[in-house]
VOGU-3710 file (C-alpha; in Angstrom, 3 decimals, decimal comma):
1> mdaktnlkak> 69,449/-72,176/107,646  66,396/-70,859/105,743  65,113/-72,041/102,353  66,810/-69,153/100,540  70,196/-70,014/102,046  69,664/-73,681/101,237  68,976/-72,760/97,603  71,976/-70,433/97,403  74,292/-73,152/98,687  73,719/-75,110/95,466
11> lpsrhvtegp> 74,099/-72,232/92,999  77,175/-70,770/91,254  76,790/-67,383/92,948  77,671/-68,950/96,298  81,291/-68,549/95,155  81,000/-64,751/95,274  78,424/-64,025/97,989  78,610/-66,593/100,785  80,976/-66,853/103,760  83,335/-64,412/105,498
21> eraphrsyyy> 86,027/-64,837/102,850  83,679/-63,237/100,283  83,388/-59,950/102,201  85,466/-58,100/99,526  83,133/-59,413/96,798  80,036/-58,361/98,732  81,468/-54,876/99,225  81,225/-54,340/95,463  77,535/-55,183/95,531  76,913/-52,820/98,435
31> amgltadqih> 78,663/-50,153/96,359  75,994/-50,617/93,672  73,142/-50,205/96,148  72,209/-53,841/96,760  70,866/-54,877/100,152  72,050/-57,895/102,111  68,869/-59,744/101,120  69,487/-59,054/97,423  73,084/-60,224/97,676  71,997/-63,539/99,154
41> qpfvgvascw> 69,301/-64,167/96,548  69,948/-66,042/93,268  71,706/-63,863/90,684  70,100/-63,795/87,240  72,108/-62,538/84,298  69,976/-60,429/81,964  71,969/-60,403/78,742  70,995/-58,063/75,944  72,328/-57,581/72,415  71,280/-53,935/72,541
51> neaapcnisl> 73,066/-51,453/70,328  72,401/-48,502/68,051  73,479/-50,317/64,889  70,002/-51,095/63,585  66,284/-51,182/64,491  66,537/-54,909/65,307  68,318/-54,165/68,575  67,166/-50,694/69,554  64,296/-51,826/71,813  66,197/-54,521/73,690
61> mrqaqavkkg> 67,436/-52,367/76,565  63,881/-51,219/77,314  62,663/-54,800/77,268  65,507/-55,858/79,557  64,152/-53,509/82,241  60,856/-55,410/82,213  62,741/-58,691/82,587  64,561/-57,306/85,617  61,279/-56,318/87,244  60,028/-59,867/86,787
71> vaaaggtpre> 63,168/-61,376/88,279  63,007/-59,048/91,299  59,290/-59,702/91,812  59,990/-63,439/91,984  62,780/-63,166/94,564  65,860/-62,971/92,360  68,551/-60,349/91,850  68,905/-59,315/88,190  72,315/-58,357/86,826  72,105/-56,703/83,407
81> fctitvtdgi> 74,887/-56,803/80,828  75,235/-56,299/77,089  77,079/-58,157/74,379  77,747/-57,390/70,738  75,651/-58,024/67,679  76,441/-57,543/63,996  73,355/-56,632/62,006  73,297/-58,261/58,600  71,249/-55,540/56,913  74,043/-53,061/57,620
91> amghggmras> 76,898/-55,537/57,022  75,430/-56,826/53,747  77,177/-56,374/50,420  80,664/-55,368/51,628  83,529/-56,680/53,754  81,547/-56,132/56,949  79,542/-59,273/56,202  82,624/-61,322/57,109  81,935/-60,285/60,711  78,379/-61,634/60,742
101> lpsreviads> 78,690/-65,383/61,302  81,794/-65,014/63,524  79,746/-62,666/65,715  77,583/-65,649/66,670  80,610/-67,233/68,356  81,637/-63,969/70,031  78,117/-63,547/71,440  78,066/-67,083/72,848  81,615/-66,787/74,176  81,131/-63,356/75,758
111> veltmrghay> 77,898/-64,360/77,481  79,635/-67,480/78,778  82,597/-65,473/80,090  80,401/-62,853/81,760  78,290/-65,515/83,443  81,366/-67,505/84,510  83,356/-64,516/85,700  80,586/-63,225/87,938  79,065/-66,590/88,925  75,485/-65,897/87,873
121> dalvglagcd> 72,884/-68,584/88,555  70,444/-68,184/85,662  70,142/-66,364/82,371  67,505/-64,449/80,458  68,877/-63,558/77,032  67,411/-60,931/74,695  68,393/-60,882/71,028  67,131/-59,056/67,967  69,070/-59,773/64,805  70,090/-62,900/62,901
131> kslpgmmmam> 73,246/-64,341/64,516  72,455/-62,934/67,948  69,529/-65,342/68,338  71,467/-68,596/67,880  74,464/-67,076/69,674  72,362/-66,423/72,781  70,730/-69,863/72,646  74,160/-71,488/72,243  75,346/-69,732/75,409  72,308/-70,977/77,330
141> vrlnvpsifi> 72,864/-74,596/76,340  76,613/-74,343/76,925  76,279/-72,919/80,435  73,292/-75,140/81,257  71,952/-72,813/83,938  68,183/-72,217/84,022  67,539/-69,956/81,029  64,812/-68,272/78,989  65,255/-66,720/75,562  63,476/-63,533/74,498
151> yggsilpgtf> 63,270/-62,255/70,936  63,099/-58,480/70,670  60,311/-58,723/68,103  59,885/-58,006/64,412  59,571/-54,687/62,637  56,242/-53,530/61,244  55,846/-53,517/57,450  56,257/-50,250/55,592  53,923/-48,882/52,934  55,057/-47,592/49,537
161> kgrpvtvqdv> 52,545/-46,400/46,953  49,750/-48,219/48,729  51,402/-51,626/49,087  53,216/-53,213/52,050  57,005/-53,393/51,742  60,016/-54,766/53,641  63,749/-54,232/53,388  63,780/-57,067/50,829  61,969/-54,717/48,459  64,724/-52,143/48,930
171> feavgkhsvg> 67,488/-54,640/48,126  65,606/-55,709/44,994  64,972/-52,075/44,100  68,730/-51,610/43,743  68,617/-54,118/40,888  65,666/-52,351/39,285  67,441/-49,031/39,593  70,575/-50,456/37,951  68,630/-51,278/34,762  66,594/-48,081/34,704
181> amsdedllgl> 63,381/-49,721/35,943  63,183/-47,459/39,027  63,852/-43,747/39,267  66,153/-42,028/41,763  63,083/-40,462/43,379  61,264/-43,765/43,847  64,355/-45,475/45,261  64,737/-42,669/47,781  61,055/-42,762/48,646  61,101/-46,534/49,154
191> eqvacpsaga> 64,164/-46,535/51,377  62,609/-43,890/53,605  59,428/-45,866/54,356  60,402/-49,556/54,174  61,405/-49,838/57,854  58,928/-47,792/59,926  59,593/-49,044/63,469  61,924/-50,829/65,844  62,338/-54,560/65,308  64,062/-57,138/63,144
201> cgaqftantm> 63,301/-57,675/59,441  59,612/-58,523/59,212  59,532/-61,489/56,835  60,680/-65,059/57,443  64,325/-64,128/57,127  66,947/-65,421/59,571  65,831/-63,429/62,633  62,179/-64,512/62,467  63,236/-68,040/61,498  65,383/-68,379/64,616
211> amvseaigla> 62,687/-66,671/66,691  60,322/-69,427/65,598  63,040/-71,940/66,504  63,252/-70,473/70,024  59,616/-71,375/70,731  59,702/-74,708/68,898  62,879/-75,843/70,648  61,349/-74,928/74,013  63,619/-72,080/75,179  61,087/-69,233/74,737
221> lpysagapap> 57,649/-68,681/76,240  54,719/-69,410/73,882  53,708/-66,417/71,710  56,647/-64,329/72,974  58,714/-64,655/69,794  55,907/-63,532/67,491  54,829/-60,211/68,983  56,253/-57,293/66,955  58,772/-55,050/68,702  56,504/-51,963/69,006
231> yemrdqfcmt> 53,672/-53,876/70,691  53,357/-52,938/74,366  52,566/-56,549/75,239  56,256/-57,330/74,759  56,841/-55,890/78,247  54,376/-58,423/79,654  56,234/-61,291/78,005  59,525/-59,935/79,367  58,159/-59,515/82,896  56,782/-63,055/82,790
241> ageqvmqlvl> 60,105/-64,420/81,550  61,855/-62,821/84,513  59,395/-64,413/86,914  59,484/-67,792/85,170  63,271/-68,083/85,153  63,133/-67,978/88,945  60,704/-70,907/88,858  63,268/-72,761/86,743  65,930/-72,027/89,369  63,679/-73,572/92,001
251> sglrprdivt> 62,717/-76,593/89,904  66,203/-77,157/88,480  64,956/-77,381/84,876  67,906/-76,605/82,595  68,468/-76,005/78,867  69,886/-79,474/78,217  66,725/-80,973/79,711  64,891/-79,043/76,993  67,236/-79,090/73,973  67,153/-82,772/73,059
261> rkalenaaat> 67,391/-84,399/69,654  63,598/-84,440/69,446  63,501/-80,719/70,268  66,024/-80,029/67,493  63,812/-81,968/65,092  60,843/-79,848/66,217  62,856/-76,716/65,516  63,838/-77,931/62,046  60,218/-78,810/61,294  59,004/-75,281/62,043
271> vaasggstna> 61,719/-73,848/59,776  60,562/-76,102/56,936  56,890/-75,402/57,580  57,445/-71,645/57,427  59,810/-71,528/54,440  62,453/-70,202/56,809  66,053/-69,181/56,282  68,671/-71,668/55,113  70,842/-70,264/57,903  68,919/-72,512/60,302
281> alhlpaiane> 70,896/-75,404/58,796  74,012/-73,787/60,291  72,536/-72,699/63,593  70,693/-75,854/64,637  73,839/-78,023/64,368  75,712/-75,350/66,335  73,123/-75,356/69,137  73,186/-79,158/69,105  76,971/-79,080/69,500  76,554/-77,168/72,764
291> agieftlfdv> 74,377/-80,023/74,055  76,732/-82,749/72,838  74,221/-83,925/70,221  75,321/-84,773/66,693  72,792/-83,041/64,463  74,318/-82,131/61,109  73,075/-80,399/57,976  71,948/-83,815/56,734  69,848/-84,383/59,860  68,270/-80,960/59,391
301> aevfkrtpyi> 67,628/-81,708/55,711  65,994/-85,030/56,577  63,444/-83,216/58,737  62,945/-80,611/56,002  62,218/-83,370/53,499  59,379/-84,896/55,536  57,733/-81,679/56,730  55,040/-79,829/54,741  55,365/-76,141/53,926  52,264/-74,538/55,459
311> adlkpggryv> 52,960/-70,889/56,424  52,609/-68,402/53,562  55,357/-66,027/54,630  57,691/-63,727/52,721  60,100/-63,896/50,953  58,505/-66,842/49,137  54,943/-66,060/50,223  52,648/-63,132/50,971  52,762/-62,338/54,666  55,119/-60,998/57,354
321> akdlfeaggi> 55,604/-61,799/61,055  53,004/-59,250/62,206  50,390/-61,032/60,074  51,351/-64,424/61,487  51,138/-63,144/65,060  47,696/-61,674/64,515  46,493/-64,891/62,836  47,486/-66,997/65,851  51,247/-66,705/66,199  53,954/-69,339/66,187
331> plvmkalldg> 51,779/-71,668/68,321  49,295/-71,828/65,417  52,043/-73,177/63,131  53,179/-75,590/65,824  49,617/-76,749/66,514  49,089/-77,480/62,810  52,310/-79,504/62,755  51,482/-81,330/65,989  48,010/-82,255/64,779  49,547/-83,520/61,543
341> gylhgdcmtv> 52,057/-85,698/63,372  55,102/-83,595/62,485  56,128/-82,482/66,004  57,238/-84,401/69,085  54,660/-83,286/71,639  56,475/-84,785/74,640  59,407/-82,327/74,557  59,815/-80,208/77,700  59,805/-76,381/77,528  60,682/-73,439/79,795
351> tgrtiaenlk> 57,063/-73,273/80,939  57,691/-76,505/82,836  55,171/-78,158/80,531  55,567/-80,118/77,312  54,965/-78,842/73,805  51,671/-80,752/73,664  50,568/-79,294/76,991  51,457/-75,770/75,869  49,458/-76,215/72,660  46,455/-77,945/74,237
361> svkwnpdqdv> 44,328/-74,804/74,338  45,392/-73,476/70,905  42,382/-73,460/68,586  42,532/-73,441/64,798  41,696/-70,023/63,347  39,548/-70,515/60,236  39,392/-66,763/59,532  42,983/-66,499/58,317  45,012/-67,778/55,370  48,527/-67,189/56,670
371> vrpaskpila> 48,837/-70,775/57,936  47,269/-73,852/56,367  46,503/-77,195/57,994  49,266/-79,752/57,488  46,786/-81,836/55,478  46,441/-78,994/52,925  49,993/-77,634/52,564  51,360/-75,092/50,121  53,966/-77,726/49,219  54,139/-81,339/50,375
381> tggvvglkgn> 57,820/-81,052/51,261  59,524/-78,494/53,455  60,455/-75,004/52,369  64,163/-75,845/52,533  65,916/-78,814/50,891  69,314/-80,442/51,363  71,433/-81,330/48,328  74,391/-83,639/47,821  76,566/-84,721/44,895  80,048/-84,529/43,434
391> vapegaivkv> 80,091/-80,728/43,842  78,919/-81,003/47,463  80,025/-84,252/49,152  79,457/-82,556/52,548  76,094/-81,236/51,427  74,440/-77,964/50,461  71,102/-76,288/51,077  68,456/-74,467/49,023  65,201/-72,726/49,960  62,444/-73,936/47,618
401> agmanlkftg> 59,578/-71,961/49,182  58,023/-69,880/46,418  60,048/-71,542/43,635  58,137/-72,682/40,547  60,918/-74,813/39,062  62,882/-77,217/41,262  65,388/-78,282/38,586  68,035/-76,275/36,747  70,913/-77,298/34,484  73,363/-74,880/32,914
411> parcfdgeea> 76,982/-73,909/32,305  79,043/-72,628/35,225  80,215/-69,027/35,417  82,837/-68,933/38,175  83,736/-66,038/40,478  86,291/-66,012/43,283  84,415/-63,874/45,793  81,067/-62,058/45,903  82,320/-58,703/44,662  83,358/-60,163/41,301
421> cfdavknrky> 79,929/-61,729/40,825  78,044/-58,617/41,953  80,049/-56,522/39,497  79,139/-58,921/36,683  75,457/-58,798/37,671  75,400/-55,011/38,023  76,915/-54,619/34,549  74,829/-57,454/33,023  77,963/-59,477/32,196  76,224/-62,818/32,556
431> kegevlviry> 73,797/-64,835/30,450  70,384/-66,342/30,976  70,643/-70,049/31,788  74,021/-69,841/33,549  74,842/-71,181/36,993  76,774/-68,444/38,783  79,394/-69,957/41,099  80,692/-67,840/44,003  83,490/-69,556/45,907  86,159/-68,834/48,512
441> egprggpgmr> 83,365/-67,428/50,693  83,128/-70,383/53,122  83,692/-70,238/56,897  87,462/-70,588/56,555  88,014/-69,152/53,096  86,034/-65,906/53,432  86,790/-65,920/56,239  83,353/-65,639/57,793  80,959/-67,210/55,262  79,304/-64,072/53,933
451> emlsttaaly> 75,697/-63,836/52,780  74,968/-62,976/49,136  71,744/-60,949/49,340  73,031/-57,967/47,393  73,805/-60,185/44,405  70,627/-62,281/44,486  68,399/-59,260/45,106  70,010/-57,437/42,174  69,250/-60,423/39,927  65,582/-60,268/40,892
461> gqgmgdkval> 65,543/-56,533/40,443  66,789/-57,067/36,884  64,046/-59,617/36,245  66,571/-62,468/36,049  65,979/-64,137/39,411  64,392/-67,239/37,894  66,512/-67,297/34,743  69,849/-68,112/36,377  70,933/-70,220/39,343  73,626/-69,475/41,897
471> itdgrfsgat> 75,748/-71,769/44,074  78,239/-70,801/46,759  80,270/-72,127/49,663  79,077/-68,993/51,445  75,579/-68,286/52,739  72,397/-66,618/51,616  70,251/-64,204/53,529  66,870/-65,370/54,718  65,579/-62,734/52,280  67,126/-64,533/49,299
481> rgfcvghvgp> 64,792/-66,163/46,801  65,321/-68,064/43,560  67,451/-71,129/42,807  70,258/-70,190/45,176  72,288/-73,003/46,750  74,454/-72,232/49,771  76,710/-73,981/52,298  78,373/-76,049/49,539  80,946/-78,239/51,251  83,761/-78,912/51,425
491> eaavggpigl> 84,457/-75,245/50,762  86,880/-74,090/48,076  89,485/-72,916/50,594  90,163/-76,500/51,690  90,193/-77,911/48,165  86,480/-78,729/47,879  85,087/-79,537/44,422  83,447/-76,096/44,104  86,969/-74,702/43,867  87,748/-77,026/40,938
501> lrdgdiield> 84,898/-75,841/38,708  85,648/-73,967/35,490  83,579/-71,732/33,248  81,395/-73,846/30,993  81,222/-76,950/33,199  77,633/-78,193/33,186  76,039/-77,995/36,640  72,966/-80,054/37,455  70,681/-78,830/40,246  67,730/-80,971/41,320
511> aengilnvkl> 65,863/-79,894/44,456  63,260/-82,632/43,975  65,818/-85,401/44,374  68,437/-83,515/46,412  71,216/-83,477/43,783  74,062/-81,031/43,079  76,393/-82,431/40,417  78,835/-81,286/37,791  78,958/-83,375/34,620  82,608/-84,336/35,017
521> sdeelakrkt> 84,185/-87,732/35,626  85,805/-88,627/38,925  89,091/-88,851/37,031  88,776/-85,287/35,730  87,954/-83,928/39,180  90,915/-85,829/40,663  93,201/-84,405/37,977  92,024/-80,872/38,710  92,558/-81,440/42,424  96,267/-82,155/41,804
531> ewkprsndhg> 96,519/-78,814/39,976  94,668/-76,832/42,649  96,632/-74,507/44,934  95,421/-72,930/48,198  94,367/-69,294/47,909  95,399/-66,696/50,461  93,114/-63,973/51,787  93,725/-60,530/53,218  93,140/-61,460/56,858  96,472/-62,471/58,343
541> sgylwkyaqq> 95,708/-61,053/61,783  92,858/-60,002/64,050  89,634/-61,821/64,865  88,910/-63,043/61,349  92,339/-64,720/61,227  91,652/-66,337/64,600  88,216/-67,468/63,447  89,637/-69,033/60,265  92,091/-71,098/62,353  89,329/-72,502/64,573
551> vgpavtgavt> 86,179/-72,804/62,490  84,857/-76,158/61,344  82,831/-77,028/58,235  79,322/-75,831/57,488  77,938/-79,374/57,651  78,398/-79,399/61,445  77,422/-75,766/61,990  80,702/-73,881/61,432  81,505/-74,153/65,136  84,774/-73,233/66,808
561> hpgakaetit> 84,991/-75,635/69,750  84,251/-79,312/70,440  81,085/-78,668/72,425  79,556/-80,660/75,259  80,899/-83,989/74,074  84,358/-82,886/75,240  83,171/-81,573/78,626  83,883/-83,090/81,988  81,522/-80,759/83,907  79,131/-77,956/82,953
571> yade> 79,444/-74,446/84,337  76,161/-74,912/86,226  77,659/-77,779/88,235  81,072/-76,333/89,009
//
């Protein structure tokens, strides 16, 4: 028995390729042109979220071919497959956004089922947009086979009238247009140039936030998550990932060896340091759930609180992902945090080396101002802050990066659903100083926990972004800026306090001290709770109905299954 056969005897694919009883299974592989040697090698799933929905995903299939070459060169047999993705930029501002967060679960579930059904031994996962990144990482940790994550890369910035622009500028332009501050011609001109290439939204929105997480948590190769999608070097990263995953098969290094509590804290620290998306406070607990680690919104917020904000990235700052990559990439941010004592350097990564070992040769670049040393931060506390109070006993989250004022008090203006609030904003039926409350948009109540970028961007376009605040049991896009508080829990649909608020109630927001309160007595809130009645929605069937029956609260990641803590054996060991 040779070394290859010895290795195969320990891998999942032995169930479909080894022994005389698997002759029917092998006949299928011969039908696809595989040789006997290829059939008896380790099988590596190459999972891609490719589709033609948006530029975020359009380059993934090409990159997957480079991964397959790497796998084959290192003695493995690649097996390519695709899964879905829902692109938030297209889904934003209408009912399609209800599909966004649930798509994360479908991605993780479908990758799991494909890997299980065909008994693949390892996984390289390529993702390009928002929920597809955490969905793919969740699948890796759940399956616990040797895995490497690849981000498809960011889009290049556009240029409009001599200045760089992103899709955020287009969303905010809608608000300007609604008040006559932008002409039809300029709006058309902007939309035609804002997104000039393949790749995910270029600023530190959810996709680039979770891309940074992929390196910081140890599941992606250093520098691979920062290179923009059009850069030819992406093929080199993909080829290397294919080769390296075979080394992980040989060494037996698995995702749960990498994704530890310390690694999750590292990931949260990079989000805070970069002023990243509040959606990370949903996705990190969800990834932790797959590893059987309890890591809630409050754990994420605790890391945010102690981590300095050092990367000057849009939407709160000046730069986009391309600028960060050319200044030194994600490793430059991580090196600054490590040197400042804000990262755990002993965490293992897919390179087979620790974070500290990976960063050993990274030198500080003094000829850039995208990233600052941790000793000279933009803000002393992280770019994202957790809140708690009688409106949010289960917590809430706000991005403070770029905010001048961290406190806001004003009367509530309540809306049951985003459309009602957007209509009020579009028609200027709100007042300066109000706290706009959007509820029944939580994981269960939406269902699907929609993002509110259309509304918040319109406020900024009208010049009112810093003159009102907004709270919701739904989510905000990574492109959202201003005093916008999301993930308020418990959500309204289950009788949470946000559902008990009335117009005129005085809401107190304090991001310095982590407070979200309404100036009402416990007795008054209890009285209102007795008068509250559950609210139905329009989704009595289909996937959104199914999701609403299964989904848990935002505080633990809005997950739909118990995770590793309820396992008896992982797929990799079956």
